[in-house]
N, C-alpha and C positions, 0 to 999 in steps of 0.2 A: 159179266158184271153189269148190274143195273145202273143207268145214268143217275147222277146226283142232281136233285132239283136245285136251281139257282135263283128262282124268283124271290123277290122281296116285295113287301106291301108297304106303301107310304100313304099316310092320311093326307087328304086334301080338303079344301072347303066344301067340295061337292061330293065327297065320298072317300074313295081310295084309288091309288094307282098301283096296279100290279106291274112291276118292272122286271124285265128279263134282258140279259145282255149276252152277246157272243162277240168274239174278235175274229176277224177274217184277215188272212195274210194277203191282202189285195188293196189296190187303190180304191178310194171312195167311189169313183165313177163306175168301176166294175161292180162293186157291191150294190150300188144304186140300180144298175141295170138288172141285177138278179131279183130285185123286189119290184121292178116297174115294167119290164118288158114281158109281154104275154108268153112268148116261147120259153123264157127263162123261169117265170113264176110257175109254169106248167110242170117243171121238174120237181118242185118241192111243195107247192100249195095247190095250184090249179091255174089253168089259162083264164084269160079274161077277154072280153070283147066290148066294143063300143068306142066312142070318142072320148078319150080321157082328158080332163081339164078340171081345174078347181070349180066347184059348183055343179059339176056334171055327174051323172050316174052311169056307171058301167055295170056289166054283169060279170061276176067271177064264178068259176066253177070250183066247188069244193071237191076236187078230184080224189082226195084221199079220205073222204067221208063215205059212209055206207051207201047212200043212194046217189052220190056224185051230183048233188043239186047245183043249179045255177041260181045265184042270188044277186039282187041289186046291191051295189056298193057305191055310196056317195063319196066323192073325193072332196073333202073339206078344204084341204090345203096341199099344195105340191110345190116344194121349194128345192129343186134339184141342185146338187145331189145330197142334200142334208136332211130334209124333213118331208114326210108324207103323212097326212092325217086323213083317216077315212072313217065312215060309220055305216052300219047296216043293221037291219032288224030281221030276226027269224023267230022260230017257235021258242027258242031259249031266251029271247029278250033283245035288248039293244046292245050293240057293240060299238064302242068309240075307241079307236086305236090310233096311235102315232108310232111311226118308225123314225128314229133319229140316228143319223150317221155322223161319226166323228173320225176323221183321219188321225191316226196315231203313228208314232214312229214305226214304219214298216207294215202297217196294217190299217184296218178300219173297224171301229167298234160299232156294232149295231145294237141299238137299245129299243126294244119293243115296250111300249107303254099302253096298257089296257086301262082306260079310265072307267072305274067301276062306281056305280051308284050304290050297289049292294055287294057284300061279300058272300051272299047266299050260295052261289055256285062256284066259289073259288076252288073247292076240291076237285071239280071237274075241269074248270077252265085252265088253271095253272098247268096241270100235266099236259094238256093239249098244246099250249104255247111252247112248252119245253120241247115237245115232240116236233112241232113245226119248225122251230129254230134249228133243231138238230137235223131235220130234213133239209133245210137250207144248207147247213154245213156239208152234208153228204152230197148234195147236188153240186156244190161249188168245188169240192175236192175229188169227186168221183168215188167216194167211199161208199160202203154199204148203207142202204136205207135203214133207219132205225125201225124197230117194231113197236107199235103203239102199246102193246101189252106190257112192255117194259116201263111205261110211264104211268099208265092207269090200269089198275087202281094203286099201284105201288107208291105213287107220289101224292095220293089223295090226302093222307093224314098230314103230311108236311104242309101242304097249302092250306088245309083247314086250320092248322095251328097258327098260321100267320094272322088270322082274323082274331 
């Protein structure tokens, strides 16, 4: 059964925010480690190298992309264990992202916010973030890795309809 898209689009003064959430049955500190420690990010997104701190640039490997490129990633804000804001640029454009963690009764909600100046690539971007968040779930639970082909192009129309 194909995964259902969960993303929603919210207008902002600067454009739109694409917001996706998942809930993990774990304390906030453990989920924070899954998105900030290089050996743990390697399991679902890719490893990173460099000296991480707000205002500094690290390199992250997009390990599940076709050519597994290493890309510079600017850490704009790091407020453990609640908020991480980063940005990067590549051939697809500029990426401004925030990950917000909230501990709830018995778990932690992770909210990925992609700040968009344009919704032009929403049909490609949205399914990608759904895939990566489900990769995080699989890495944390030991479950099977999702197949990107179950997300794209299957979810493209859903995300395009949000715009």
